[in-house]
C-alpha positions as CSV (number, residue, x, y, z in Angstrom):
1,M,10.7,10.5,21.7
2,N,10.4,14.2,22.7
3,K,9.6,15.4,26.2
4,K,6.0,16.5,25.3
5,I,5.0,13.0,24.1
6,I,6.6,11.5,27.2
7,T,4.6,13.8,29.4
8,I,1.4,13.0,27.7
9,I,2.0,9.3,28.1
10,I,2.7,9.7,31.8
11,V,-0.5,11.7,32.4
12,L,-2.6,9.2,30.5
13,A,-1.1,6.3,32.4
14,A,-1.9,8.0,35.7
15,V,-5.5,8.8,34.6
16,C,-6.1,5.2,33.4
17,S,-4.6,3.8,36.6
18,G,-6.9,6.0,38.8
19,A,-9.9,5.1,36.7
20,S,-9.3,1.4,36.8
21,A,-9.1,1.4,40.6
22,Q,-12.6,2.9,40.6
23,Q,-14.4,0.4,38.4
24,K,-16.9,-2.1,39.8
25,Q,-15.0,-5.1,41.2
26,G,-15.5,-8.3,39.3
27,K,-17.7,-8.9,36.3
28,V,-20.4,-11.2,37.6
29,P,-23.5,-11.2,35.3
30,Y,-26.5,-10.9,37.6
31,M,-30.0,-9.6,37.3
32,T,-32.5,-10.6,40.0
33,K,-35.3,-8.9,41.9
34,S,-36.6,-8.5,45.5
35,N,-40.3,-8.0,45.8
36,I,-40.8,-4.9,47.9
37,D,-44.5,-5.6,48.3
38,K,-43.4,-8.2,50.8
39,Y,-41.2,-5.8,52.8
40,V,-42.2,-5.0,56.4
41,V,-41.8,-1.9,58.6
42,V,-39.1,-2.4,61.2
43,D,-38.6,1.1,62.5
44,T,-39.0,4.8,61.6
45,A,-36.1,6.7,60.1
46,S,-35.6,10.2,61.5
47,V,-32.4,11.0,59.5
48,R,-31.3,9.8,56.1
49,I,-27.7,10.2,54.9
50,W,-26.7,9.7,51.3
51,Y,-23.2,8.5,50.3
52,A,-21.6,8.3,46.9
53,L,-19.6,5.1,46.4
54,N,-16.4,5.6,44.3
55,A,-17.5,8.9,42.7
56,L,-15.2,10.2,39.9
57,D,-16.8,13.6,40.3
58,I,-18.8,14.2,43.5
59,E,-20.8,16.9,41.7
60,D,-21.9,14.4,39.0
61,E,-24.2,11.6,40.1
62,Q,-23.6,9.9,36.7
63,S,-20.0,9.2,37.8
64,Y,-21.0,7.3,41.0
65,L,-20.5,3.6,41.1
66,D,-23.4,3.6,43.5
67,L,-25.6,5.9,45.6
68,Q,-26.1,4.4,49.1
69,R,-28.2,5.5,52.0
70,L,-27.9,5.3,55.8
71,E,-31.3,5.4,57.6
72,I,-31.1,6.2,61.3
73,G,-34.1,4.9,63.3
74,K,-35.1,4.7,67.0
75,T,-33.8,1.1,67.6
76,R,-31.6,0.3,64.5
77,N,-29.9,1.7,61.5
78,K,-30.1,0.4,57.9
79,Y,-27.5,0.8,55.2
80,Y,-28.1,-0.2,51.6
81,S,-27.9,0.7,47.9
82,Y,-30.5,3.2,46.8
83,Y,-29.9,2.2,43.2
84,V,-30.7,-1.4,44.0
85,W,-33.8,-0.4,46.0
86,E,-34.9,1.8,43.0
87,S,-34.4,-1.2,40.7
88,D,-36.4,-3.5,42.9
89,S,-39.2,-1.0,43.1
90,L,-39.4,-0.6,39.4
91,I,-39.5,-4.4,38.8
92,T,-42.1,-4.9,41.6
93,V,-44.4,-2.3,40.0
94,Y,-43.8,-3.7,36.5
95,Q,-44.6,-7.3,37.6
96,R,-47.8,-6.3,39.3
97,H,-49.2,-6.0,35.8
98,N,-47.0,-8.4,33.9
99,R,-47.0,-12.0,35.2
100,S,-44.6,-13.4,32.7
101,G,-41.7,-13.4,35.1
102,N,-39.6,-11.3,32.7
103,Y,-38.7,-7.7,33.0
104,P,-36.8,-5.1,30.9
105,S,-33.0,-5.1,31.2
106,Q,-33.1,-1.3,31.7
107,F,-34.5,-1.9,35.2
108,A,-31.0,-3.0,36.3
109,P,-29.5,-0.8,39.0
110,R,-28.1,2.5,37.8
111,G,-24.5,3.4,38.5
112,R,-21.3,3.8,36.4
113,G,-20.2,0.4,35.1
114,G,-23.4,-1.3,36.2
115,K,-24.9,-3.2,33.2
116,G,-26.5,-5.7,35.5
117,Y,-23.3,-6.8,37.2
118,W,-23.4,-7.9,40.8
119,S,-21.3,-6.4,43.6
120,E,-21.4,-7.3,47.3
121,M,-21.0,-3.6,48.1
122,Q,-24.2,-2.9,46.2
123,F,-26.5,-5.9,46.7
124,H,-26.0,-6.6,50.5
125,T,-27.9,-4.8,53.2
126,W,-26.6,-3.9,56.7
127,F,-28.5,-3.4,59.9
128,I,-26.9,-2.0,63.0
129,E,-28.6,-2.8,66.3
130,D,-27.6,-3.6,69.9
131,G,-23.9,-3.2,69.4
132,K,-23.6,-5.3,66.3
133,V,-23.8,-5.0,62.5
134,R,-25.7,-7.7,60.7
135,T,-24.9,-8.3,57.0
136,Y,-27.7,-9.8,54.9
137,T,-26.2,-11.2,51.8
138,R,-27.7,-11.2,48.3
139,E,-25.5,-13.4,46.2
140,P,-25.5,-14.8,42.6
141,D,-25.7,-18.2,44.2
142,P,-28.8,-18.4,46.4
143,A,-27.1,-21.0,48.6
144,Y,-25.1,-18.1,50.1
145,N,-28.1,-15.8,50.8
146,C,-27.6,-15.8,54.5
147,Y,-26.5,-13.4,57.3
148,Y,-23.7,-13.0,59.7
149,D,-23.0,-10.6,62.7
150,E,-20.0,-8.5,63.8
151,P,-19.4,-6.2,66.7
152,Y,-20.3,-2.5,65.9
153,P,-18.3,-0.4,65.7
154,G,-15.5,-2.7,64.8
155,Q,-12.8,-0.1,64.2
156,Q,-10.2,1.2,66.7
157,W,-9.7,4.8,65.6
158,T,-6.7,7.1,66.0
159,L,-7.6,10.8,65.9
160,T,-5.3,13.2,64.1
161,Q,-5.0,17.0,64.1
162,D,-5.8,17.3,60.4
163,T,-9.0,19.2,59.6
164,A,-10.9,20.0,56.4
165,T,-14.2,21.4,55.3
166,I,-16.4,18.8,53.6
167,L,-20.0,19.4,52.4
168,G,-19.8,22.7,54.4
169,Y,-18.9,20.9,57.7
170,H,-15.8,21.4,59.7
171,C,-14.2,17.9,59.8
172,Q,-11.4,16.1,61.6
173,K,-9.4,13.2,60.3
174,A,-9.1,9.7,61.9
175,T,-7.4,6.6,60.8
176,C,-7.8,2.9,61.5
177,H,-6.8,-0.6,60.3
178,Y,-9.9,-2.7,59.6
179,H,-10.3,-6.2,58.0
180,G,-6.8,-6.0,56.5
181,R,-6.9,-2.5,55.0
182,G,-5.9,0.9,56.3
183,F,-8.6,3.6,56.2
184,E,-8.8,7.3,56.6
185,A,-12.0,9.0,57.7
186,W,-13.3,12.5,58.1
187,F,-16.0,13.2,60.7
188,T,-17.8,16.2,61.9
189,T,-19.0,16.9,65.5
190,E,-21.4,19.4,63.9
191,I,-23.6,16.3,63.3
192,P,-23.4,14.4,66.6
193,L,-24.1,11.0,65.2
194,R,-21.6,8.2,65.8
195,F,-22.3,6.5,62.5
196,G,-21.1,6.4,59.0
197,P,-21.3,4.5,55.7
198,W,-21.1,0.7,55.4
199,K,-19.8,-0.8,58.7
200,F,-18.0,2.4,59.8
201,G,-18.8,4.2,63.1
202,G,-17.7,5.0,66.6
203,L,-16.2,8.4,66.0
204,P,-17.5,11.5,68.0
205,G,-19.5,12.7,65.0
206,L,-20.9,11.7,61.6
207,I,-18.4,10.2,59.2
208,V,-18.8,12.3,56.0
209,K,-16.0,10.7,54.0
210,V,-13.9,7.5,54.3
211,Y,-11.6,5.7,52.0
212,D,-8.9,3.0,52.1
213,T,-5.3,4.0,51.8
214,D,-5.0,2.3,48.4
215,K,-7.9,4.5,47.1
216,L,-9.9,1.5,45.8
217,Y,-13.0,2.2,47.8
218,S,-14.4,5.6,48.9
219,F,-17.6,6.7,50.5
220,E,-18.5,10.4,50.5
221,C,-21.6,12.1,52.0
222,V,-23.6,14.1,49.5
223,R,-26.7,14.9,51.5
224,V,-28.1,14.8,55.0
225,E,-31.8,15.1,55.5
226,K,-34.3,14.9,58.3
227,A,-37.1,12.4,57.8
228,R,-40.0,10.7,59.3
229,A,-40.3,7.7,57.0
230,P,-40.9,4.0,57.5
231,M,-37.7,1.9,57.6
232,L,-38.5,-1.1,55.4
233,S,-36.9,-4.5,55.3
234,N,-37.1,-7.7,53.4
235,P,-38.4,-10.3,56.0
236,Y,-35.3,-12.5,55.1
237,K,-37.4,-15.6,56.0
238,K,-35.1,-17.9,54.0
239,H,-31.8,-16.5,55.3
240,R,-29.8,-18.6,57.7
241,P,-26.6,-17.8,59.7
242,I,-23.3,-18.3,58.0
243,S,-19.7,-17.6,58.9
244,R,-18.2,-14.4,57.5
245,S,-15.1,-16.2,56.3
246,K,-17.2,-18.6,54.2
247,V,-19.0,-15.7,52.6
248,L,-15.7,-13.8,51.9
249,K,-14.2,-16.9,50.4
250,F,-17.1,-17.4,48.0
251,E,-17.2,-13.8,47.0
252,R,-13.6,-13.7,46.1
253,K,-14.0,-16.9,43.9
254,V,-17.2,-15.6,42.2
255,N,-15.7,-12.2,41.5
256,E,-12.5,-13.6,40.1
257,D,-14.1,-16.4,38.0
258,S,-17.9,-16.3,38.1
259,H,-18.5,-18.7,35.2
260,R,-16.5,-21.6,36.7
261,T,-17.6,-20.8,40.3
262,L,-21.3,-20.8,39.4
263,G,-21.0,-23.7,36.9
264,W,-22.0,-21.6,33.8
265,V,-20.9,-23.0,30.4
266,R,-20.7,-20.9,27.3
267,V,-22.3,-22.6,24.3
268,E,-20.1,-20.7,21.9
269,G,-16.5,-19.5,22.4
270,P,-14.1,-20.0,25.2
271,Q,-14.9,-19.5,28.9
272,P,-14.0,-16.0,30.1
273,L,-10.6,-15.9,31.8
274,P,-10.3,-15.1,35.6
275,V,-10.0,-11.5,36.5
276,H,-8.1,-9.6,39.2
277,Y,-10.3,-8.7,42.2
278,E,-9.5,-6.4,45.2
279,P,-12.2,-6.9,47.9
280,I,-12.7,-4.2,50.5
281,E,-12.1,-6.8,53.2
282,L,-8.8,-8.7,53.0
283,E,-9.2,-10.6,56.2
């Protein structure tokens, strides 16, 4: 085998390895709706910050696994998937005029590798208030549609001297170990907000980019905008408290082997084999 062929194989292997780490975790078939007509106003958002989840090309929205949004209000913050919100909105409008209970499959959330698959990073909603972050779950098994609380911020950051320019902002690097993974974050004091994507926060400026050291999960800011818009929320009337450990245990099982975990049986052909799953939270 000549050197040119060997080089091509090595490059392709590296590309494939990087791409596989960016795919949606698990393959849980899932298509449900949340009726936004029942949502209530819980605050007013003055700033909205958009983050790309696992973007292959930050300039190409079609390469995002998800587009997520942080809304900053007077008394609380909300973090959620904009693509799921968009999907729920389309289905709600459609079903105002169609009472069959069915809806087109193209209303599934957008995002690379979506196809109606469920992901906890996409279907959960997080509210930050009074020094805690509350996770409202939205699971393929309704028995796990609950909520749990954690301290916010939950990270102990170490500041470094590294700097970079991201989205036109001068940023500084910080590191932490959180829920079993190492993370690196870039924040800017040019936006004096001590928040970030998902459950991240507590740095002396907005977190514009954060990723785990294994490069499995990455969040990168793509837009910051001033707003004066209602912050809406599902009333979550049927959600009950649950332990975080119980949720994580279920989510690992359902991502690795959804058919057996959820009791689904194929009429034809063998049951799908379990798949490898790397959650963002290892502990």
